[in-house]
C-alpha positions as CSV (number, residue, x, y, z in Angstrom):
1,X,87.9,88.3,125.9
2,X,89.6,91.0,123.7
3,X,89.1,92.6,120.1
4,X,90.7,90.7,117.4
5,X,93.8,92.8,115.5
6,X,95.7,92.4,112.7
7,X,99.8,92.1,113.0
8,X,101.8,93.1,110.3
9,X,105.4,93.4,111.0
10,X,107.2,93.4,107.4
11,X,105.8,93.1,104.3
12,X,105.9,88.9,103.6
13,X,104.8,88.5,107.7
14,X,101.2,89.0,109.0
15,X,99.1,87.7,111.9
16,X,95.4,87.8,113.5
17,X,95.7,87.8,117.0
18,X,92.0,86.5,117.5
19,X,89.6,87.2,120.3
20,X,91.4,84.8,122.6
21,X,95.0,86.2,122.2
22,X,95.9,83.6,120.2
23,X,98.2,84.3,117.8
24,X,97.6,83.0,113.7
25,X,100.4,83.5,111.2
26,X,98.6,84.4,107.7
27,X,100.0,82.6,104.5
28,X,97.9,83.6,100.8
29,X,98.1,80.5,99.2
30,X,97.0,79.2,95.3
31,X,95.7,75.6,94.7
32,X,96.1,76.3,91.1
33,X,98.4,74.2,88.4
34,X,99.7,77.3,87.2
35,X,101.5,77.9,91.2
36,X,101.6,74.5,91.9
37,X,102.1,70.7,91.7
38,X,98.9,68.9,91.8
39,X,97.4,68.5,95.6
40,X,99.8,70.8,96.7
41,X,99.8,74.7,97.6
42,X,102.2,77.1,97.0
43,X,102.8,80.7,98.8
44,X,102.4,83.7,97.4
45,X,102.7,87.5,98.7
46,X,100.0,89.0,100.0
47,X,96.9,90.3,98.4
48,X,98.5,88.0,94.6
49,X,95.9,87.9,92.2
50,X,96.1,84.2,91.9
51,X,95.5,84.2,95.9
52,X,92.4,81.6,96.6
53,X,93.5,80.3,99.5
54,X,94.2,82.4,103.2
55,X,95.5,80.0,105.7
56,X,95.7,80.9,109.8
57,X,98.5,79.0,111.3
58,X,98.9,79.0,115.4
59,X,102.0,78.1,117.2
60,X,100.4,74.6,118.6
61,X,100.2,73.5,115.3
62,X,96.4,74.2,114.5
63,X,95.4,75.3,111.1
64,X,92.8,77.0,109.2
65,X,92.0,77.7,105.7
66,X,89.2,80.0,104.2
67,X,89.0,79.2,100.2
68,X,87.5,82.9,99.0
69,X,85.2,82.9,96.1
70,X,85.9,84.4,92.8
71,X,85.1,88.3,93.2
72,X,85.8,88.5,96.7
73,X,88.4,90.7,98.0
74,X,91.9,89.4,98.5
75,X,93.0,92.6,100.7
76,X,94.8,91.9,104.3
77,X,92.8,93.9,106.5
78,X,91.3,93.2,109.8
79,X,87.8,93.1,108.8
80,X,88.7,90.8,105.9
81,X,91.1,88.7,107.7
82,X,88.2,88.4,111.0
83,X,85.5,87.6,108.6
84,X,87.7,85.0,106.8
85,X,89.3,82.8,109.9
86,X,85.7,82.9,111.5
87,X,84.7,81.5,108.6
88,X,87.5,79.0,108.2
89,X,87.7,75.6,108.4
90,X,90.6,73.3,110.2
91,X,92.8,71.8,108.2
92,X,93.8,68.0,108.5
93,X,97.7,68.0,109.0
94,X,100.1,67.0,106.3
95,X,99.1,69.4,103.5
96,X,101.9,71.1,102.3
97,X,102.7,74.5,101.4
98,X,105.7,75.2,98.7
99,X,107.4,78.1,98.4
100,X,108.3,78.7,102.3
101,X,111.2,80.4,102.9
102,X,113.9,79.4,105.9
103,X,111.8,81.2,108.6
104,X,108.5,79.5,108.0
105,X,110.1,76.2,108.0
106,X,110.8,76.8,111.4
107,X,107.0,77.8,112.1
108,X,105.8,74.9,109.6
109,X,108.4,72.1,110.5
110,X,105.5,71.3,113.6
111,X,102.7,71.4,111.4
112,X,103.2,70.8,107.7
113,X,105.1,68.7,105.4
114,X,106.9,71.9,103.6
115,X,108.4,71.9,99.8
116,X,111.0,73.8,98.1
């Protein structure tokens, strides 16, 4: 098993590579009325103040979600992401994330309905 690592190729993309070498795309989202339609999530910039859920999505379509506590750090660091990933639960298919760009559609098409 390898050591987990964080890969951030650009300001709007980040990946957690887990101990098994699986690459998980990270999405910071909000599930609040001021950000998204009822029962939907909106993708926000990393570490945004309103972010309350961090999603981890792999190429096979598995999705995991971690809900941040009110006073918890929203930093995008290896330590925070690795801990959140370890505590994240698996998501059901069909949940949506609004605010995705074209490149997100390529990733998300396999795993969820993307709203724009």
